[in-house]
C-alpha positions in Angstrom: -39.1 -32.0 57.9 -38.5 -29.0 59.7 -35.7 -28.0 57.0 -35.9 -28.5 53.2 -33.2 -30.6 52.0 -33.6 -30.9 48.7 -32.2 -27.8 47.8 -28.9 -29.4 49.3 -29.6 -32.4 46.5 -26.2 -31.1 44.3 -23.6 -33.6 43.3 -20.9 -31.1 44.5 -22.9 -31.1 48.2 -23.5 -34.8 48.0 -20.0 -35.8 46.9 -18.6 -34.0 50.0 -18.1 -35.2 53.9 -18.8 -31.9 55.2 -22.3 -31.9 52.5 -23.5 -35.3 53.1 -23.3 -35.0 57.0 -25.4 -31.7 56.8 -28.0 -33.5 54.8 -28.1 -36.3 57.0 -28.5 -34.1 59.7 -31.6 -32.3 58.7 -32.9 -35.3 57.3 -32.5 -37.3 60.4 -33.4 -34.6 63.2 -36.5 -33.2 61.3 -37.8 -37.0 61.1 -37.1 -37.5 65.5 -38.9 -34.5 65.6 -42.3 -36.4 65.0 -41.5 -39.7 67.0 -42.3 -40.2 70.8 -39.3 -42.6 71.7 -39.8 -45.0 74.4 -36.2 -45.7 76.0 -35.4 -48.6 78.4 -33.8 -47.9 81.6 -30.5 -49.5 83.3 -27.4 -49.3 84.5 -26.0 -48.0 81.2 -23.5 -45.5 80.4 -25.3 -42.1 79.6 -27.4 -40.8 82.1 -31.1 -40.4 82.2 -33.1 -39.5 84.8 -33.3 -40.1 88.5 -35.8 -42.7 90.8 -35.9 -43.0 94.0 -33.5 -45.8 95.8 -35.2 -49.0 96.7 -33.8 -52.1 98.4 -32.0 -54.1 96.8 -30.7 -51.6 94.3 -26.6 -51.6 93.4 -25.2 -48.6 96.3 -22.2 -47.4 93.4 -25.4 -46.1 91.3 -26.6 -43.4 94.6 -26.0 -40.3 93.3 -24.1 -38.4 96.3 -24.8 -35.0 95.1 -28.8 -35.6 95.2 -28.6 -36.8 98.9 -26.5 -33.8 100.1 -28.9 -31.3 98.4 -32.3 -33.6 99.4 -31.3 -35.5 102.1 -33.0 -38.3 99.9 -31.5 -40.9 98.3 -31.5 -41.4 94.1 -30.4 -43.7 91.8 -29.3 -42.5 88.8 -31.1 -44.2 85.8 -29.7 -44.4 82.3 -30.1 -45.9 78.8 -29.6 -49.5 78.6 -26.7 -50.3 75.9 -28.8 -52.2 73.2 -25.5 -51.8 70.8 -26.4 -53.4 67.0 -24.3 -53.6 64.2 -25.6 -51.9 61.5 -24.3 -52.9 58.0 -24.5 -51.3 54.9 -24.0 -53.2 51.5 -23.6 -50.8 49.0 -23.9 -52.2 45.1 -21.4 -50.1 43.5 -21.7 -51.5 39.7 -21.7 -48.7 36.8 -25.8 -49.4 36.6 -26.1 -47.0 39.7 -24.8 -44.2 38.1 -28.3 -43.9 36.2 -30.0 -40.7 36.8 -32.9 -38.9 36.7 -33.7 -35.0 37.3 -30.5 -34.6 38.1 -30.3 -37.1 40.8 -28.4 -41.0 40.3 -29.3 -44.0 42.1 -25.6 -43.8 43.7 -26.2 -40.0 45.1 -29.6 -41.2 46.5 -27.7 -44.1 47.8 -24.7 -41.6 49.6 -28.1 -40.2 51.0 -29.7 -43.1 52.3 -26.3 -44.7 53.6 -25.3 -41.7 55.4 -29.0 -41.0 56.7 -29.4 -44.3 58.2 -25.7 -44.5 59.3 -26.5 -40.9 61.1 -29.5 -42.5 63.0 -27.9 -45.1 64.0 -24.9 -43.8 65.4 -27.2 -41.6 67.1 -28.5 -44.8 68.9 -25.2 -46.2 69.6 -25.0 -48.7 67.4 -21.8 -49.6 66.1 -21.8 -48.6 61.8 -20.4 -50.6 58.7 -20.0 -50.1 55.0 -19.1 -52.4 52.5 -19.3 -51.3 48.9 -18.2 -54.0 45.9 -18.6 -54.5 42.0 -15.9 -56.9 40.4 -13.3 -54.7 40.5 -13.1 -53.5 44.2 -14.4 -53.5 47.6 -14.6 -50.8 49.9 -14.7 -51.9 53.6 -15.3 -49.9 56.8 -15.9 -52.7 59.4 -18.6 -52.2 61.9 -17.6 -49.5 65.0 -19.3 -47.1 67.6 -16.8 -43.9 67.7 -18.2 -40.7 66.6 -15.6 -39.9 64.1 -15.9 -43.3 62.7 -19.2 -42.2 61.3 -17.1 -39.4 59.2 -14.4 -42.4 57.9 -17.6 -43.8 56.6 -18.5 -41.0 54.7 -15.4 -40.3 53.7 -15.3 -43.7 52.0 -18.7 -43.4 50.7 -17.3 -40.1 48.8 -14.9 -41.9 47.1 -16.6 -44.6 45.7 -16.1 -45.4 42.2 -19.0 -47.0 39.9 -17.5 -49.2 37.5 -17.9 -53.1 35.8 -20.5 -55.2 37.4 -21.7 -57.0 40.4 -18.7 -59.7 40.9 -19.7 -63.3 40.3 -18.1 -65.0 43.3 -20.4 -66.5 45.4 -17.9 -66.3 48.3 -17.7 -62.4 48.1 -20.8 -63.0 51.1 -18.7 -65.0 53.4 -16.1 -62.1 54.6 -18.9 -59.7 55.0 -20.9 -61.8 57.4 -20.9 -61.5 61.7 -22.7 -64.8 62.5 -22.2 -64.1 66.4 -23.6 -61.0 67.0 -26.7 -59.3 66.5 -26.7 -57.1 63.5 -28.8 -55.8 60.8 -28.3 -55.1 57.1 -28.8 -53.1 54.5 -28.5 -53.8 50.7 -28.6 -51.1 48.5 -29.1 -51.9 44.5 -30.4 -51.3 41.5 -31.0 -55.5 41.2 -29.8 -54.7 37.9 -28.7 -58.6 37.6 -27.8 -61.0 35.1 -28.4 -64.6 36.3 -29.9 -64.1 40.1 -26.2 -63.4 40.9 -27.4 -60.2 43.5 -30.6 -62.5 44.4 -28.7 -65.2 45.6 -26.3 -63.0 47.5 -28.9 -61.6 49.3 -30.0 -64.9 50.7 -26.4 -66.0 51.8 -26.7 -63.1 53.9 -29.3 -63.9 56.2 -28.9 -65.2 59.3 -31.1 -66.6 62.4 -29.1 -63.3 64.0 -30.2 -61.0 62.0 -32.4 -58.9 60.0 -31.7 -58.3 56.3 -33.3 -54.9 54.4 -33.0 -54.6 50.8 -33.7 -50.7 49.5 -34.3 -51.3 45.6 -33.7 -48.2 43.8 -35.3 -47.5 40.5 -36.1 -44.2 38.8 -39.9 -43.0 38.3 -39.7 -43.1 34.3 -37.9 -46.8 34.6 -40.7 -48.0 36.3 -43.1 -46.0 34.1 -41.2 -46.3 30.9 -42.9 -42.4 30.5 -41.3 -42.2 27.6 -42.4 -40.0 24.4 -39.8 -41.0 21.1 -37.7 -43.4 19.6 -34.6 -43.7 21.7 -31.5 -45.5 22.5 -31.3 -47.3 25.6 -27.8 -48.5 26.7 -26.5 -50.8 29.2 -24.0 -49.2 31.0 -22.5 -52.3 32.3 -21.6 -53.8 28.9 -22.1 -50.6 26.8 -24.8 -52.9 24.8 -27.3 -50.3 22.7 -31.0 -51.0 21.7 -33.2 -48.8 19.8 -36.7 -48.9 21.1 -40.1 -47.3 20.4 -41.6 -46.2 23.5 -45.2 -46.9 22.4 -45.0 -50.1 20.9 -42.5 -51.6 24.1 -44.4 -50.0 26.8 -47.2 -52.0 27.4 -44.5 -55.6 27.5 -41.9 -53.6 28.8 -44.0 -52.9 32.3 -45.4 -56.1 32.4 -42.2 -58.3 32.6 -40.8 -55.5 35.2 -43.7 -55.7 37.6 -43.3 -59.7 37.1 -39.6 -59.3 37.9 -40.2 -57.4 40.9 -43.0 -59.4 42.2 -41.1 -62.4 41.9 -38.1 -61.2 43.7 -40.4 -60.2 46.3 -41.7 -63.1 46.8 -38.2 -64.9 47.1 -36.7 -62.8 49.4 -40.2 -62.5 51.9 -39.7 -66.4 51.5 -35.7 -66.0 52.8 -37.4 -63.9 55.8 -35.7 -60.9 54.3 -37.1 -57.3 53.6 -37.9 -55.9 50.6 -38.6 -52.1 49.7 -38.6 -50.4 46.2 -37.6 -46.9 47.1 -38.0 -44.2 44.3 -35.5 -41.6 43.2 -36.7 -38.1 45.1 -39.2 -40.7 47.2 -38.9 -38.8 51.0 -35.9 -40.5 53.3 -38.4 -40.7 56.1 -39.6 -43.6 54.8 -36.1 -45.3 54.9 -35.6 -43.9 58.5 -39.3 -45.6 59.6 -38.0 -49.2 58.3 -34.8 -48.8 60.6 -36.5 -48.4 63.6 -39.1 -51.0 63.0 -36.3 -53.9 61.8 -33.9 -52.4 64.7 -36.4 -52.9 67.6 -37.0 -56.9 66.6 -33.3 -57.1 67.0 -33.7 -55.8 70.8 
């Protein structure tokens, strides 16, 4: 990255439209400086370069100013419009407020969505946002307009983490568009009671889309690196459990790894991409996934 965005990772910055937009711009612009673009050309809207006229070319694409200056016929080439619909589906249940070292899962999710949305916008893609729990649904349907990105950021900033993931199996129906190419990013901590999240993700997959799951976890959640007896609270139900980390660590890590492996296997068997994303992990990794999966839809 050309600039360090980590100094901006403060709640007051992340939870404002201007702050979130600034973080996204720094992350994406820094990422793109290291990317070599290979662009297709055709009769799209944005001018890219000239080439010499060849028999059979559309005469409407001739550049008359170049003809007047050079006496030669040139065709305007431009980037082919290969717009994809990008949908961000966000788990806004209360467990996403879990925080480590000053950064919560929800704040990381906002940064991820803002950065991926900014990159998608630069690619000319339509972007939309759906954030849900069992008490509320935020919905911004995909559009291409530049001002739509700011509207998406405003909705993102206003999301409140409450309740649990909805048990209604039909909730995925309203998020589908089976007629167009689309890429779906589902951002969640995969905190579930009875496979309600994994089954929801399975129903998102169609023959015309790419589905990517970004599983957010904290480093301490993964390593269970606690030294003293602690009381853990279920953020969604309020239940509490007092544990001795030394006694629980081995069993916890074994069960956690088994859960992650089972989820990953289940998703991959349904042609769904899974990526474990830790708090404070470089955002560039998610941008690489975006570029790779988007190219499969072209």
